[in-house]
Structure formats: C-alpha cells, structure tokens
N, C-alpha and C positions, 0 to 999 in steps of 0.2 A: 926553805930548810939545811937545816946543817949535814953535814952528810952522814954523821955519828946519828943521828937519828932518821934513817930514813935506810942505814948501814940495821939501825934497831928493828924497824920493821919489818925487814928483808928479813933480817936471820928472825923472829921471831912466828911473820907466815911462813918461811919456811919449815922450822921446827914443828906448828900444827900441820903443815899437812905434810908431814913425814910420821906423826903422829898417826895421820887421819891415813894412813894410805895400813899400816901396823894395825888397825884396827881391825882391819879387810884382811889383812893376811889372818891375825887373831880368829876372825871370825871363822872365815873357812878351815884353817886349822879344828876348828871344835866341831864344823858341821861333819869334817872329814872323821872325825873320833867317833859322834855320835853314828856315822855307818857303819865305824868298821870292829862295831863291840856287839858284843857274840859271835864274831863269823871265826870258826876251829879256823888254825896256822894263822890268823893276824894281827900274833900278838905282838910281833914285834914292830911290823906300820901302826898297831895303835898306838906301843910305846911316843915311836916317829911326834907320831902326830899329838899328841897328849904336850911333848916336850918344846916341839917348834910353838905349839900355841903359845905357854907359857916365856917360851923366852920375846914374842913378839909381846907380851904383858906389859911384860917387864920392859919393855923397851918404848912402849908407849908409857910407863909410868915415869919411864928417864926425862923420853921429849917432851912431856906435859910439865912437868917439875921444870925444864931448861927454859920453856915456852912461857912460864910461869913468871923463873928470875929476869928473861928476857925484857917481858911487860911491866914489870918494873920498876924496868931505867925507866921506861917513859911516860911514867906517870905523871900526873902536873905538881911541880915543887911544892903545891900548897900542902895536896892530897900526901905527899911522901915525908912532909914536916909532923903536922900533925898526927897520922895516924904512926901504929906503933912496926914493928919491921912486920911480925904476923900479919897483922891487920894489911898491908903492903902485900906480904906474896900472898896471901890469903883474895884479896883484889884482887892479884895480876896472875891466878890457875884458875879459879873463876872465868877470869875473861878469856882465857887460855881454853882452857875447857867451854866455851860456851861456840868458840873459833872454832874449832876442832869439832865441833859435834854441826858447825854448818856448813865446814868446808866438806863431812861426812856427807851429807846431804845434797848438795853441790853432785860432790863425787857419785851415787846414787841417784840425781834425776837426773845427769851428764849418761847415766852409760843407758838409764833408761831411754833415753829420746834419742843414741847416738848408735842402743845395739853392741856396745865395744865388747863383753863381756859375756856371748850369749852360751852355754853350755847347751848343748845337746838339742842345736837346730838345724837343720838340713833348706 
C-alpha cells in the first residue's frame, strides 16, 4: 500500500472517531438540558447546555462531511469514473455515517464492559 492510501484511511478513521466523541458530547449536553428544564434560577446553565449541544452537533456534521470527502478518495477508480460527483459523495458520506455508528457502538460496548464512565456508583 502506498503511504497516501494509508494516510487517507487513518484520516478517515480519525475523523469518524472524532465525530463519535462529539456525538457523545451532544447527547450528554442534551441530557443536561433536559434535566435543567423547569428549574428556577438555572436559565443561564440551560442556555449554556443548549449552546454546547449545538456546537457539538455542528462539529459532528463538519467531521462527517470531512470523513465523507476523505473516503471518496479511497473509492475504486472504476466507481469514481462511472458515477457523478454527487453520487460519489453520497457513497462516501454513507460509509462515513455507518463507520461512525459502528465506532459509537464499540465505544458504548467498551464503556459497559470496562465501566470507564460510570456516574453515581460507589
């Protein structure tokens, strides 16, 4: 394998892993937001949780697009020539989303097995 191909694979996986971590951050801030709704005097915290959740969501979208573009460069040449640019990007984005979902479930599974992020346990 050429160094360029290995670097593209590594970049794609790193972008999908970053998107996975940001999805967890988005979900965590969503949970915080839901817990703070209706509490008096916590409006500022409610606003911060909502803004942070949106930031995480925008970063996830950006990382997914970047991973999709990176994956397009790894598609076979026949497929790259036979399809249009939009179809190639759709294929790359689909692979990126599936890879991110896979990494998310691996992250959740490892968390359950290794108990890395347990909250409230004694």
